[in-house]
C-alpha positions in Angstrom: -6.4 -8.7 -30.1 -5.7 -5.1 -31.2 -3.5 -2.6 -29.3 -6.4 -0.8 -27.7 -7.8 -4.0 -26.1 -4.3 -4.7 -24.6 -4.0 -1.2 -23.1 -5.7 -1.9 -19.7 -3.7 -5.1 -19.1 -0.4 -3.3 -20.1 -1.3 -0.4 -17.7 -2.0 -2.9 -14.9 1.3 -4.6 -15.5 3.1 -1.2 -15.6 1.5 -0.2 -12.2 2.4 -3.6 -10.8 6.1 -3.2 -11.8 6.3 0.4 -10.5 4.8 -0.5 -7.1 6.9 -3.7 -6.9 10.3 -2.2 -7.4 9.4 1.0 -5.5 7.6 -0.4 -2.4 9.6 -3.6 -2.6 12.6 -1.5 -1.5 11.0 -1.1 1.9 10.6 -4.9 2.3 14.3 -5.4 1.3 15.4 -2.8 3.9 13.2 -4.2 6.6 14.6 -7.7 6.0 18.2 -6.4 6.7 17.2 -4.0 9.5 19.8 -5.6 11.8 22.6 -5.0 9.2 21.5 -1.4 8.7 21.6 -0.7 12.4 25.1 -2.2 12.6 26.2 -0.4 9.4 25.1 3.0 10.8 26.6 2.1 14.2 23.3 3.2 15.9 20.6 1.8 18.1 17.0 0.6 17.3 15.2 3.8 18.5 17.6 6.0 16.5 17.0 3.8 13.5 13.3 3.8 14.0 13.2 7.6 13.8 13.9 7.2 10.0 10.8 5.3 9.1 8.9 7.6 11.4 10.1 10.6 9.4 9.0 8.9 6.2 5.5 8.5 7.5 5.4 12.1 8.9 6.2 13.4 5.4 3.9 10.9 3.8 1.1 12.3 6.0 2.0 15.9 5.3 2.2 15.1 1.6 -1.2 13.4 1.7 -2.8 16.6 3.0 -2.2 18.2 -0.4 -2.0 14.8 -2.2 -5.6 14.8 -3.4 -5.1 18.1 -5.2 -1.5 17.4 -6.2 -2.1 14.1 -7.8 -5.0 15.5 -9.9 -2.9 18.5 -11.0 0.3 16.6 -11.8 -1.7 13.5 -13.0 -1.4 10.1 -11.3 0.8 8.8 -14.1 3.4 11.6 -13.7 3.3 11.1 -9.9 4.2 7.5 -10.4 7.2 8.6 -12.5 8.3 11.0 -9.8 8.0 8.2 -7.3 10.3 5.9 -9.2 13.0 8.6 -9.5 12.8 9.6 -5.8 12.9 6.0 -4.6 16.1 5.5 -6.6 17.6 8.6 -5.0 16.6 7.5 -1.5 18.1 4.0 -2.0 21.4 5.6 -3.0 21.4 7.6 0.2 20.7 4.5 2.2 23.6 2.7 0.7 25.9 5.6 1.4 24.7 6.0 5.0 27.3 5.5 7.7 25.3 7.4 10.3 21.7 8.4 10.8 21.8 11.7 8.8 21.6 10.2 5.3 19.2 7.6 6.6 16.9 10.3 7.7 17.1 12.3 4.5 16.4 9.2 2.4 13.4 8.5 4.6 12.0 12.0 4.1 12.2 11.4 0.3 10.5 8.1 0.7 7.7 9.8 2.6 7.1 12.1 -0.4 7.0 9.0 -2.6 4.4 7.3 -0.4 2.2 10.4 -0.4 1.9 11.0 -4.2 3.9 8.3 -6.0 2.5 5.0 -4.8 -0.9 3.4 -4.0 -3.1 6.5 -4.5 -1.6 7.3 -7.9 -1.6 3.7 -9.1 -5.3 3.4 -8.1 -6.0 6.7 -10.0 -4.3 5.3 -13.2 -6.1 2.0 -13.0 -9.5 3.7 -12.4 -9.2 5.3 -15.8 -8.7 1.9 -17.4 -11.0 -0.3 -15.3 -13.7 2.0 -13.7 -15.9 0.0 -11.3 -13.6 -3.0 -11.6 -10.6 -1.1 -10.1 -10.7 -2.5 -6.6 -10.6 -6.1 -7.8 -7.9 -5.3 -10.4 -5.9 -3.3 -7.8 -6.0 -6.3 -5.4 -4.6 -8.5 -8.2 -1.9 -5.9 -8.9 -0.8 -5.8 -5.3 -1.0 -9.6 -5.0 1.4 -9.9 -8.0 3.6 -7.2 -6.5 3.8 -9.2 -3.2 4.7 -12.4 -5.0 7.6 -10.7 -6.7 8.7 -8.9 -3.6 8.8 -12.3 -1.8 11.1 -13.5 -4.5 13.2 -10.4 -4.2 13.7 -10.9 -0.4 14.7 -14.5 -1.1 17.2 -13.4 -3.7 18.5 -10.8 -1.3 19.1 -13.6 1.3 21.3 -15.4 -1.3 23.1 -12.2 -2.4 24.0 -11.4 1.2 26.2 -14.5 1.2 28.2 -13.0 -1.6 27.9 -9.2 -1.5 27.9 -6.4 1.1 24.4 -5.0 1.7 25.5 -1.6 0.4 26.4 -3.1 -3.0 22.9 -4.8 -3.1 21.1 -1.5 -2.4 23.1 0.4 -5.1 22.2 -2.3 -7.7 18.6 -2.2 -6.7 18.5 1.6 -7.0 19.4 1.2 -10.7 16.7 -1.4 -11.2 14.1 0.8 -9.6 15.0 3.7 -11.9 15.2 1.7 -15.2 12.0 -0.4 -14.7 10.1 2.5 -13.3 10.7 4.8 -16.3 10.1 2.0 -18.8 6.8 0.9 -17.1 5.5 4.5 -17.0 6.4 5.5 -20.5 5.9 2.3 -22.4 3.5 0.1 -20.5 1.1 2.6 -19.1 1.5 5.1 -21.9 -1.4 7.4 -22.6 -4.1 7.3 -19.9 -7.7 7.7 -21.1 -9.3 11.0 -20.5 -12.7 9.3 -19.8 -13.3 6.8 -17.0 -13.6 3.2 -18.2 -17.2 2.2 -18.8 -18.4 5.6 -20.1 -19.9 5.3 -23.6 -17.8 6.8 -26.4 -19.8 9.5 -28.2 -20.6 8.5 -31.8 -19.9 11.0 -34.6 -23.3 12.3 -35.7 -24.3 14.1 -38.9 -23.3 17.7 -39.2 -25.7 19.5 -36.9 -25.7 22.5 -39.3 -27.4 20.3 -41.9 -30.0 19.0 -39.4 -33.0 20.6 -37.8 -32.7 21.7 -34.2 -35.0 18.9 -33.0 -33.3 16.3 -35.2 -29.8 17.4 -34.0 -30.9 17.0 -30.4 -32.3 13.6 -31.1 -29.1 12.4 -32.7 -26.8 13.8 -30.0 -25.1 11.0 -28.0 -26.3 10.5 -24.4 -24.2 12.0 -21.6 -21.9 9.5 -20.0 -23.4 8.2 -16.7 -21.8 9.7 -13.6 -20.1 7.3 -11.3 -22.2 6.3 -8.3 -21.4 7.5 -4.8 -20.5 10.8 -3.1 -17.6 13.3 -3.4 -14.9 13.9 -0.8 -16.6 17.1 0.2 -19.9 15.3 0.8 -18.1 12.5 2.6 -16.6 15.1 5.0 -20.1 15.8 6.3 -20.6 12.2 7.3 -19.3 10.3 10.4 -18.3 7.4 8.1 -15.3 9.3 6.7 -13.9 10.1 10.2 -14.5 6.6 11.4 -12.7 5.3 8.3 -9.9 7.8 8.9 -9.4 6.7 12.5 -9.6 3.0 11.5 -6.8 3.5 9.0 -4.7 5.3 11.6 -4.9 2.2 13.9 -4.6 -0.2 11.0 -1.2 1.1 10.2 0.2 0.0 13.6 0.1 -3.8 13.0 1.3 -3.6 9.4 4.1 -1.0 9.8 5.2 -2.3 13.2 5.3 -6.0 12.0 7.1 -5.1 8.8 9.7 -2.9 10.5 10.5 -5.1 13.5 9.7 -8.7 12.6 13.4 -9.4 11.7 14.5 -8.0 15.1 11.7 -10.0 16.8 12.7 -13.2 15.2 16.5 -12.6 15.7 15.8 -11.9 19.4 15.2 -15.6 20.0 18.6 -16.5 18.6 17.6 -17.3 15.0 20.4 -16.8 12.5 20.2 -13.6 10.5 20.2 -15.3 7.1 17.5 -17.8 8.2 15.4 -14.8 9.4 15.6 -13.2 5.9 14.6 -16.6 4.4 11.6 -16.8 6.8 10.5 -13.3 5.9 10.8 -14.1 2.2 8.3 -17.0 2.8 6.2 -14.6 4.9 6.1 -12.2 2.0 5.0 -15.0 -0.3 2.1 -15.7 2.1 1.2 -12.0 2.0 1.2 -12.1 -1.8 -1.3 -15.0 -1.8 -3.6 -13.1 0.6 -3.3 -9.8 -1.3 -4.0 -11.5 -4.6 -7.4 -12.6 -3.5 -8.2 -9.7 -1.2 -10.0 -7.7 -3.8 -12.3 -10.6 -4.8 -12.9 -11.6 -1.2 -13.8 -8.1 -0.2 -16.2 -7.9 -3.2 -17.8 -11.2 -2.3 -17.9 -11.2 1.5 -18.2 -7.4 2.0 -16.0 -5.0 3.9 -17.3 -6.1 7.4 -16.3 -9.7 7.2 -13.1 -8.8 5.4 -12.1 -6.5 8.3 -12.7 -9.3 10.8 -10.6 -11.8 8.9 -7.7 -9.4 8.5 -7.4 -8.1 12.0 -8.6 -11.1 14.1 -6.3 -13.4 12.1 -3.4 -11.1 12.8 -4.1 -10.9 16.5 -4.2 -14.8 16.7 -0.9 -14.9 14.8 0.7 -12.5 17.2 -0.6 -14.6 20.2 1.2 -17.7 18.7 4.4 -15.8 18.1 4.5 -14.4 21.6 4.0 -17.9 23.0 6.8 -19.1 20.6 9.2 -16.7 22.3 9.1 -18.8 25.5 8.5 -22.3 24.0 10.4 -22.0 20.8 8.0 -24.4 19.2 8.3 -24.6 15.4 4.6 -25.1 15.1 3.8 -21.9 16.9 6.4 -20.0 14.8 5.2 -21.1 11.4 1.5 -21.0 12.4 1.9 -17.5 13.8 3.6 -16.3 10.6 0.8 -17.8 8.5 -1.9 -16.0 10.5 0.0 -12.7 10.6 0.2 -12.7 6.8 -3.5 -11.9 6.8 -2.5 -8.3 7.7 -0.9 -7.9 4.3 -3.9 -6.1 2.5 -4.1 -3.4 5.1 -2.3 -0.8 3.0 -4.8 -1.3 0.1 -7.9 -1.3 2.3 -8.9 2.2 1.1 -8.8 0.9 -2.5 -10.9 -2.1 -1.6 -13.4 -0.6 0.8 -14.1 2.9 -0.7 -16.5 1.6 -3.3 -18.6 0.0 -0.5 -18.3 3.0 1.8 -18.4 6.0 -0.5 -18.8 4.8 -4.1 -16.6 5.5 -7.1 -17.5 9.2 -7.6 -14.4 10.6 -5.9 -12.4 7.4 -5.7 -8.9 8.8 -6.1 -9.3 11.7 -3.7 -10.9 9.6 -0.9 -8.2 6.9 -1.5 -5.5 9.6 -0.9 -7.3 10.6 2.4 -7.3 7.0 3.6 -3.6 6.6 2.8 -2.9 9.9 4.6 -4.5 8.4 7.7 -2.4 5.2 7.3 0.7 7.3 7.2 -0.4 9.4 10.2 -0.6 6.2 12.3 2.7 5.1 11.0 4.3 8.3 12.1 3.8 7.2 15.7 4.1 3.5 15.6 7.7 3.2 14.6 9.0 5.2 17.6 6.4 3.9 20.1 6.9 0.2 19.1 10.7 0.6 19.1 10.6 2.2 22.6 8.4 -0.6 24.0 10.4 -3.4 22.4 13.7 -1.9 23.5 12.6 -1.2 27.1 10.0 -3.9 27.9 10.5 -6.6 25.3 9.5 -7.7 21.8 6.6 -9.7 23.1 4.9 -6.7 24.7 5.6 -4.6 21.7 3.9 -7.1 19.4 0.9 -7.4 21.7 0.4 -3.7 21.4 0.4 -4.1 17.6 -2.3 -6.8 17.9 -4.5 -4.7 20.1 -4.2 -1.8 17.7 -5.5 -4.1 14.9 -8.5 -5.0 17.0 -9.3 -1.3 17.6 -9.0 -0.7 13.8 -11.4 -3.6 13.1 -14.0 -2.1 15.5 -13.7 1.3 13.8 -14.0 -0.2 10.3 -17.2 -1.9 11.4 -18.6 1.3 12.7 -17.6 3.2 9.5 -19.3 0.5 7.4 -22.5 0.7 9.5 -22.5 4.5 9.0 -21.7 4.3 5.2 -23.7 6.8 3.2 -23.7 4.5 0.2 -25.1 1.7 2.3 -27.9 4.1 3.5 -28.7 5.1 0.0 -29.0 1.5 -1.1 -31.5 0.8 1.7 -33.8 3.6 0.7 
């Protein structure tokens, strides 16, 4: 196997590493949310304002993200993301009050806007073309597997080290692996999308007749199918898709941020909660690993129903567990809730079926912008509900939001311009 044939696989591995160490930091922080609140000597609502700031700036960044990613290039945006994540982690480790926590979350928001999923999808689309959604699902699945392991390792390290020491060490890992993956593994990104024919070198046109030169000229590369972002903005499908991603962010962001507090509220030991969440992350990894292939085989409609109906059923079991403390309900609820894992990559999975691949990176960035817009509200809303009414009611709100997202996705799929073109 020559070097050129290895390039797509190396790029996929590089993207997986960058997303793993970068976005994995959020999972590590969420797993020790109780310790962070104690370390900053604050309350849950004040703490929740930090992730809310991150999603506000992620949304604001996504407004210019489609142009910015193209201008800076997706590869360079991923490099910026690694550097900024390392800086944010350092601020989190130093935080003894909410100020540094807030500043770090603002930096994290910028990373989410231009240095994470949308840029990784943009890099992979150059190497894999039409296969990008399936490959991206595998990348995120591998990422989730490793993150599950990182959370488990974190639970072991917490028995030996202070959480601040762990965060400092992880910041170094993010920077070193992020730069290495970007420069060495991804390397040079192709200028042409994967699948486009490489022009053959013809005879010198000056030595050929005009007709013969035209005949020997290589055919123009086929344009990717679908519609542009500008064209999508004239269809109801894009706005339904945008609204669906707003509501879809509620269950994933809310569960990720407050699951440790939810589990600890029943009296579970903090270290056992971290272990449970590491197993949960492993389940999410399994789901994410097959999400791309499942979406390709079953279609976006059935995939939406599986993701959100499964999560709602899982929340129902966990809420019942709060009063019964039945181990079966706890473990069954976590298994079903793991189906929500692929929500953050739904734009990458669904866009080919909704809008085609013609403007894949730009529409992906819009979808992630909607996701961050929803996350802007959910952190504070969910924290206020849980603190004042109870964790059970807060998690029921997350489940209902997922059902609303599912309905909106189904409407967007029904209005898909690509689907209409295929019927003609």
